[in-house]
Structure formats: structure tokens, C-alpha cells
PDB file of N, CA, C and O in Angstrom:
ATOM      1  N   MET A   1     -39.272  15.385 -31.965  1.00  0.00           N
ATOM      2  CA  MET A   1     -37.955  15.407 -31.428  1.00  0.00           C
ATOM      3  C   MET A   1     -37.295  14.796 -31.782  1.00  0.00           C
ATOM      4  O   MET A   1     -37.542  13.656 -32.174  1.00  0.00           O
ATOM      5  N   LYS A   2     -35.605  15.636 -31.768  1.00  0.00           N
ATOM      6  CA  LYS A   2     -34.490  14.585 -32.032  1.00  0.00           C
ATOM      7  C   LYS A   2     -33.978  14.283 -30.919  1.00  0.00           C
ATOM      8  O   LYS A   2     -33.876  15.230 -30.139  1.00  0.00           O
ATOM      9  N   PHE A   3     -33.573  13.177 -30.522  1.00  0.00           N
ATOM     10  CA  PHE A   3     -32.443  12.795 -29.803  1.00  0.00           C
ATOM     11  C   PHE A   3     -30.891  12.646 -30.555  1.00  0.00           C
ATOM     12  O   PHE A   3     -30.660  11.951 -31.544  1.00  0.00           O
ATOM     13  N   THR A   4     -30.307  13.146 -30.114  1.00  0.00           N
ATOM     14  CA  THR A   4     -28.705  13.249 -30.249  1.00  0.00           C
ATOM     15  C   THR A   4     -27.644  11.870 -29.233  1.00  0.00           C
ATOM     16  O   THR A   4     -27.268  12.048 -28.075  1.00  0.00           O
ATOM     17  N   VAL A   5     -27.456  11.005 -29.796  1.00  0.00           N
ATOM     18  CA  VAL A   5     -26.634  10.498 -28.686  1.00  0.00           C
ATOM     19  C   VAL A   5     -25.111  10.505 -28.603  1.00  0.00           C
ATOM     20  O   VAL A   5     -24.384   9.865 -29.363  1.00  0.00           O
ATOM     21  N   ILE A   6     -24.812  11.074 -27.883  1.00  0.00           N
ATOM     22  CA  ILE A   6     -23.260  11.393 -27.854  1.00  0.00           C
ATOM     23  C   ILE A   6     -22.228  10.193 -27.136  1.00  0.00           C
ATOM     24  O   ILE A   6     -21.934  10.223 -25.941  1.00  0.00           O
ATOM     25  N   ALA A   7     -21.754   9.164 -28.072  1.00  0.00           N
ATOM     26  CA  ALA A   7     -21.041   8.324 -27.368  1.00  0.00           C
ATOM     27  C   ALA A   7     -19.571   8.527 -26.619  1.00  0.00           C
ATOM     28  O   ALA A   7     -18.397   8.761 -26.906  1.00  0.00           O
ATOM     29  N   PRO A   8     -20.278   8.322 -25.661  1.00  0.00           N
ATOM     30  CA  PRO A   8     -18.495   8.494 -24.531  1.00  0.00           C
ATOM     31  C   PRO A   8     -17.302   8.505 -25.090  1.00  0.00           C
ATOM     32  O   PRO A   8     -17.328   8.190 -26.280  1.00  0.00           O
ATOM     33  N   LYS A   9     -16.158   8.781 -24.611  1.00  0.00           N
ATOM     34  CA  LYS A   9     -14.713   8.760 -25.099  1.00  0.00           C
ATOM     35  C   LYS A   9     -14.108   7.115 -24.709  1.00  0.00           C
ATOM     36  O   LYS A   9     -14.310   6.536 -23.642  1.00  0.00           O
ATOM     37  N   PRO A  10     -13.468   6.673 -25.673  1.00  0.00           N
ATOM     38  CA  PRO A  10     -13.504   5.350 -25.287  1.00  0.00           C
ATOM     39  C   PRO A  10     -12.331   5.242 -24.104  1.00  0.00           C
ATOM     40  O   PRO A  10     -11.283   5.883 -24.187  1.00  0.00           O
ATOM     41  N   ARG A  11     -12.597   4.471 -23.144  1.00  0.00           N
ATOM     42  CA  ARG A  11     -11.604   4.079 -21.801  1.00  0.00           C
ATOM     43  C   ARG A  11     -10.431   3.376 -22.216  1.00  0.00           C
ATOM     44  O   ARG A  11     -10.465   2.388 -22.949  1.00  0.00           O
ATOM     45  N   ASN A  12      -9.271   3.947 -21.689  1.00  0.00           N
ATOM     46  CA  ASN A  12      -7.875   3.461 -21.809  1.00  0.00           C
ATOM     47  C   ASN A  12      -7.416   1.654 -21.482  1.00  0.00           C
ATOM     48  O   ASN A  12      -7.165   1.517 -20.285  1.00  0.00           O
ATOM     49  N   PRO A  13      -7.324   0.822 -21.984  1.00  0.00           N
ATOM     50  CA  PRO A  13      -7.526  -0.288 -21.637  1.00  0.00           C
ATOM     51  C   PRO A  13      -6.773  -0.618 -20.846  1.00  0.00           C
ATOM     52  O   PRO A  13      -7.063  -1.604 -20.168  1.00  0.00           O
ATOM     53  N   MET A  14      -5.299   0.192 -20.582  1.00  0.00           N
ATOM     54  CA  MET A  14      -4.107  -0.174 -19.876  1.00  0.00           C
ATOM     55  C   MET A  14      -4.553  -0.014 -18.263  1.00  0.00           C
ATOM     56  O   MET A  14      -4.485  -0.792 -17.312  1.00  0.00           O
ATOM     57  N   VAL A  15      -5.000   1.243 -18.393  1.00  0.00           N
ATOM     58  CA  VAL A  15      -5.774   1.641 -16.869  1.00  0.00           C
ATOM     59  C   VAL A  15      -6.337   0.758 -15.882  1.00  0.00           C
ATOM     60  O   VAL A  15      -5.991   0.651 -14.706  1.00  0.00           O
ATOM     61  N   ALA A  16      -7.432   0.011 -16.621  1.00  0.00           N
ATOM     62  CA  ALA A  16      -8.089  -0.957 -16.172  1.00  0.00           C
ATOM     63  C   ALA A  16      -7.345  -1.972 -15.908  1.00  0.00           C
ATOM     64  O   ALA A  16      -7.739  -2.869 -15.163  1.00  0.00           O
ATOM     65  N   ALA A  17      -5.948  -1.978 -16.583  1.00  0.00           N
ATOM     66  CA  ALA A  17      -5.143  -3.664 -16.043  1.00  0.00           C
ATOM     67  C   ALA A  17      -4.574  -2.949 -15.077  1.00  0.00           C
ATOM     68  O   ALA A  17      -4.434  -3.748 -14.151  1.00  0.00           O
ATOM     69  N   ALA A  18      -4.190  -1.976 -14.771  1.00  0.00           N
ATOM     70  CA  ALA A  18      -3.311  -1.312 -13.893  1.00  0.00           C
ATOM     71  C   ALA A  18      -3.912  -1.778 -12.427  1.00  0.00           C
ATOM     72  O   ALA A  18      -3.380  -2.319 -11.458  1.00  0.00           O
ATOM     73  N   HIS A  19      -5.316  -1.309 -12.707  1.00  0.00           N
ATOM     74  CA  HIS A  19      -5.942  -1.277 -11.520  1.00  0.00           C
ATOM     75  C   HIS A  19      -6.576  -2.736 -10.989  1.00  0.00           C
ATOM     76  O   HIS A  19      -7.073  -2.905  -9.875  1.00  0.00           O
ATOM     77  N   ARG A  20      -6.469  -3.568 -11.847  1.00  0.00           N
ATOM     78  CA  ARG A  20      -6.467  -4.801 -11.347  1.00  0.00           C
ATOM     79  C   ARG A  20      -5.659  -5.303 -10.958  1.00  0.00           C
ATOM     80  O   ARG A  20      -6.060  -6.382 -10.522  1.00  0.00           O
ATOM     81  N   ARG A  21      -3.993  -5.115 -10.733  1.00  0.00           N
ATOM     82  CA  ARG A  21      -2.950  -5.497 -10.506  1.00  0.00           C
ATOM     83  C   ARG A  21      -3.069  -4.781  -9.269  1.00  0.00           C
ATOM     84  O   ARG A  21      -3.911  -3.901  -9.089  1.00  0.00           O
ATOM     85  N   ALA A  22      -2.206  -5.165  -8.390  1.00  0.00           N
ATOM     86  CA  ALA A  22      -1.406  -4.427  -6.953  1.00  0.00           C
ATOM     87  C   ALA A  22      -0.506  -3.552  -7.530  1.00  0.00           C
ATOM     88  O   ALA A  22       0.701  -3.734  -7.371  1.00  0.00           O
ATOM     89  N   ALA A  23      -0.895  -2.703  -8.124  1.00  0.00           N
ATOM     90  CA  ALA A  23       0.542  -1.757  -8.207  1.00  0.00           C
ATOM     91  C   ALA A  23       0.407  -1.265  -7.279  1.00  0.00           C
ATOM     92  O   ALA A  23      -0.586  -1.303  -6.553  1.00  0.00           O
ATOM     93  N   GLY A  24       1.802  -0.469  -7.063  1.00  0.00           N
ATOM     94  CA  GLY A  24       1.682   0.090  -5.499  1.00  0.00           C
ATOM     95  C   GLY A  24       3.377   0.561  -5.362  1.00  0.00           C
ATOM     96  O   GLY A  24       4.101   0.041  -6.211  1.00  0.00           O
ATOM     97  N   ALA A  25       4.113   1.577  -4.285  1.00  0.00           N
ATOM     98  CA  ALA A  25       4.943   1.463  -3.621  1.00  0.00           C
ATOM     99  C   ALA A  25       5.444   0.326  -3.381  1.00  0.00           C
ATOM    100  O   ALA A  25       4.800  -0.643  -2.979  1.00  0.00           O
ATOM    101  N   HIS A  26       7.040   0.361  -3.684  1.00  0.00           N
ATOM    102  CA  HIS A  26       7.594  -1.415  -3.288  1.00  0.00           C
ATOM    103  C   HIS A  26       8.080  -0.769  -1.678  1.00  0.00           C
ATOM    104  O   HIS A  26       9.247  -1.033  -1.386  1.00  0.00           O
ATOM    105  N   ARG A  27       7.565  -0.242  -1.000  1.00  0.00           N
ATOM    106  CA  ARG A  27       8.289   0.007   0.677  1.00  0.00           C
ATOM    107  C   ARG A  27       7.170  -0.019   1.543  1.00  0.00           C
ATOM    108  O   ARG A  27       5.962  -0.208   1.405  1.00  0.00           O
ATOM    109  N   ARG A  28       7.907   0.217   2.438  1.00  0.00           N
ATOM    110  CA  ARG A  28       6.804   0.140   3.839  1.00  0.00           C
ATOM    111  C   ARG A  28       6.230   1.368   3.744  1.00  0.00           C
ATOM    112  O   ARG A  28       7.101   2.070   3.231  1.00  0.00           O
ATOM    113  N   SER A  29       5.014   2.203   3.996  1.00  0.00           N
ATOM    114  CA  SER A  29       4.497   2.881   4.337  1.00  0.00           C
ATOM    115  C   SER A  29       5.231   3.862   5.744  1.00  0.00           C
ATOM    116  O   SER A  29       5.869   3.363   6.671  1.00  0.00           O
ATOM    117  N   ALA A  30       4.986   5.028   5.602  1.00  0.00           N
ATOM    118  CA  ALA A  30       5.801   5.456   6.994  1.00  0.00           C
ATOM    119  C   ALA A  30       5.411   5.110   8.555  1.00  0.00           C
ATOM    120  O   ALA A  30       6.157   5.088   9.534  1.00  0.00           O
ATOM    121  N   SER A  31       3.518   4.758   8.440  1.00  0.00           N
ATOM    122  CA  SER A  31       3.416   4.244   9.964  1.00  0.00           C
ATOM    123  C   SER A  31       3.633   3.372   9.969  1.00  0.00           C
ATOM    124  O   SER A  31       3.816   2.911  11.096  1.00  0.00           O
ATOM    125  N   GLY A  32       3.837   2.196   8.527  1.00  0.00           N
ATOM    126  CA  GLY A  32       4.523   0.762   9.086  1.00  0.00           C
ATOM    127  C   GLY A  32       6.073   0.796   9.649  1.00  0.00           C
ATOM    128  O   GLY A  32       6.528   0.333  10.695  1.00  0.00           O
ATOM    129  N   GLN A  33       6.504   1.276   8.933  1.00  0.00           N
ATOM    130  CA  GLN A  33       8.367   1.802   9.474  1.00  0.00           C
ATOM    131  C   GLN A  33       8.192   2.061  10.730  1.00  0.00           C
ATOM    132  O   GLN A  33       8.858   1.323  11.456  1.00  0.00           O
ATOM    133  N   ARG A  34       7.286   3.145  11.490  1.00  0.00           N
ATOM    134  CA  ARG A  34       7.194   3.203  12.725  1.00  0.00           C
ATOM    135  C   ARG A  34       6.926   2.526  13.542  1.00  0.00           C
ATOM    136  O   ARG A  34       7.549   2.638  14.598  1.00  0.00           O
ATOM    137  N   GLN A  35       5.895   1.538  13.420  1.00  0.00           N
ATOM    138  CA  GLN A  35       5.297   0.407  13.858  1.00  0.00           C
ATOM    139  C   GLN A  35       6.019  -0.434  13.884  1.00  0.00           C
ATOM    140  O   GLN A  35       5.893  -1.121  14.897  1.00  0.00           O
ATOM    141  N   ARG A  36       7.303  -0.965  12.750  1.00  0.00           N
ATOM    142  CA  ARG A  36       8.362  -1.784  12.713  1.00  0.00           C
ATOM    143  C   ARG A  36       9.746  -1.269  14.011  1.00  0.00           C
ATOM    144  O   ARG A  36      10.555  -1.995  14.588  1.00  0.00           O
ATOM    145  N   ALA A  37       9.571   0.055  14.092  1.00  0.00           N
ATOM    146  CA  ALA A  37      10.706   0.664  14.924  1.00  0.00           C
ATOM    147  C   ALA A  37      10.066   0.238  16.115  1.00  0.00           C
ATOM    148  O   ALA A  37      10.389  -0.834  16.624  1.00  0.00           O
ATOM    149  N   ALA A  38       9.148   1.000  16.639  1.00  0.00           N
ATOM    150  CA  ALA A  38       8.805   0.339  18.100  1.00  0.00           C
ATOM    151  C   ALA A  38       8.800  -0.866  18.482  1.00  0.00           C
ATOM    152  O   ALA A  38       9.062  -1.237  19.626  1.00  0.00           O
ATOM    153  N   LEU A  39       8.496  -1.581  17.532  1.00  0.00           N
ATOM    154  CA  LEU A  39       8.313  -3.223  17.752  1.00  0.00           C
ATOM    155  C   LEU A  39      10.039  -3.472  18.075  1.00  0.00           C
ATOM    156  O   LEU A  39      10.377  -4.225  18.988  1.00  0.00           O
ATOM    157  N   SER A  40      10.889  -2.871  17.360  1.00  0.00           N
ATOM    158  CA  SER A  40      12.451  -3.799  17.481  1.00  0.00           C
ATOM    159  C   SER A  40      12.998  -3.162  18.544  1.00  0.00           C
ATOM    160  O   SER A  40      13.895  -3.785  19.111  1.00  0.00           O
ATOM    161  N   LEU A  41      12.661  -1.903  19.051  1.00  0.00           N
ATOM    162  CA  LEU A  41      12.826  -1.463  20.207  1.00  0.00           C
ATOM    163  C   LEU A  41      12.315  -2.024  21.063  1.00  0.00           C
ATOM    164  O   LEU A  41      13.231  -2.583  21.666  1.00  0.00           O
ATOM    165  N   ARG A  42      11.286  -2.274  21.587  1.00  0.00           N
ATOM    166  CA  ARG A  42      10.465  -3.195  22.669  1.00  0.00           C
ATOM    167  C   ARG A  42      11.359  -4.448  22.763  1.00  0.00           C
ATOM    168  O   ARG A  42      11.892  -4.565  23.866  1.00  0.00           O
ATOM    169  N   ARG A  43      11.658  -5.447  21.835  1.00  0.00           N
ATOM    170  CA  ARG A  43      12.060  -6.648  21.483  1.00  0.00           C
ATOM    171  C   ARG A  43      13.697  -6.026  22.266  1.00  0.00           C
ATOM    172  O   ARG A  43      14.251  -6.788  23.058  1.00  0.00           O
ATOM    173  N   GLU A  44      14.191  -4.971  22.033  1.00  0.00           N
ATOM    174  CA  GLU A  44      15.942  -5.018  22.239  1.00  0.00           C
ATOM    175  C   GLU A  44      15.528  -4.660  23.731  1.00  0.00           C
ATOM    176  O   GLU A  44      16.094  -5.422  24.515  1.00  0.00           O
ATOM    177  N   LEU A  45      14.596  -3.598  24.447  1.00  0.00           N
ATOM    178  CA  LEU A  45      14.465  -3.862  25.919  1.00  0.00           C
ATOM    179  C   LEU A  45      14.285  -4.968  26.527  1.00  0.00           C
ATOM    180  O   LEU A  45      14.871  -5.529  27.453  1.00  0.00           O
ATOM    181  N   GLN A  46      13.156  -5.281  25.718  1.00  0.00           N
ATOM    182  CA  GLN A  46      12.426  -7.369  26.832  1.00  0.00           C
ATOM    183  C   GLN A  46      14.207  -7.967  26.908  1.00  0.00           C
ATOM    184  O   GLN A  46      14.855  -8.483  27.818  1.00  0.00           O
ATOM    185  N   HIS A  47      14.495  -7.652  25.697  1.00  0.00           N
ATOM    186  CA  HIS A  47      16.013  -8.407  25.697  1.00  0.00           C
ATOM    187  C   HIS A  47      16.951  -8.021  26.907  1.00  0.00           C
ATOM    188  O   HIS A  47      17.248  -8.825  27.791  1.00  0.00           O
ATOM    189  N   GLU A  48      17.276  -7.048  26.874  1.00  0.00           N
ATOM    190  CA  GLU A  48      18.107  -6.181  28.126  1.00  0.00           C
ATOM    191  C   GLU A  48      17.754  -6.516  29.580  1.00  0.00           C
ATOM    192  O   GLU A  48      18.531  -6.763  30.502  1.00  0.00           O
ATOM    193  N   ARG A  49      16.007  -6.456  29.592  1.00  0.00           N
ATOM    194  CA  ARG A  49      15.850  -7.382  30.917  1.00  0.00           C
ATOM    195  C   ARG A  49      16.003  -8.457  31.341  1.00  0.00           C
ATOM    196  O   ARG A  49      16.272  -8.633  32.529  1.00  0.00           O
ATOM    197  N   HIS A  50      15.897  -9.248  30.651  1.00  0.00           N
ATOM    198  CA  HIS A  50      15.738 -10.611  30.418  1.00  0.00           C
ATOM    199  C   HIS A  50      16.742 -11.361  29.734  1.00  0.00           C
ATOM    200  O   HIS A  50      16.220 -12.106  28.905  1.00  0.00           O
ATOM    201  N   PRO A  51      18.112 -11.453  29.773  1.00  0.00           N
ATOM    202  CA  PRO A  51      18.702 -11.991  28.587  1.00  0.00           C
ATOM    203  C   PRO A  51      18.975 -13.425  28.923  1.00  0.00           C
ATOM    204  O   PRO A  51      19.112 -14.009  29.998  1.00  0.00           O
ATOM    205  N   GLN A  52      19.014 -13.841  27.582  1.00  0.00           N
ATOM    206  CA  GLN A  52      19.326 -15.453  27.605  1.00  0.00           C
ATOM    207  C   GLN A  52      20.622 -15.802  28.246  1.00  0.00           C
ATOM    208  O   GLN A  52      21.501 -14.972  28.016  1.00  0.00           O
ATOM    209  N   THR A  53      20.931 -16.686  28.899  1.00  0.00           N
ATOM    210  CA  THR A  53      21.929 -17.538  28.753  1.00  0.00           C
ATOM    211  C   THR A  53      22.689 -18.013  28.060  1.00  0.00           C
ATOM    212  O   THR A  53      23.479 -18.853  28.493  1.00  0.00           O
TER     213      THR A  53
END
């Protein structure tokens, strides 16, 4: 009985390097933008209720 070993296709070394880095979009996600907007609105409303003298 003969066994033939087929070598897998070599992996791309550039992909492994990209996965190790924090690669991604350089902006906030949509949920992050919504949270930031809600927080700023809450702060504005709080400032209107209690204005600093």
C-alpha cells in the first residue's frame, strides 16, 4: 500500500503579519458614534438644567 503526501499550498506571509497588527478602519463604528452623540446630548441637557455661573 502506497501513501502519497500532498504538501499544502504555502501560506502567504503578508497575511500573518497583517493579522498580528491592529489593522482596521480608522474611525468609530456606527454604534460608537451613536453612543458618543447620546453622551454629548445628555451633557448638553445637563448643562442647560444646571448652568454654571
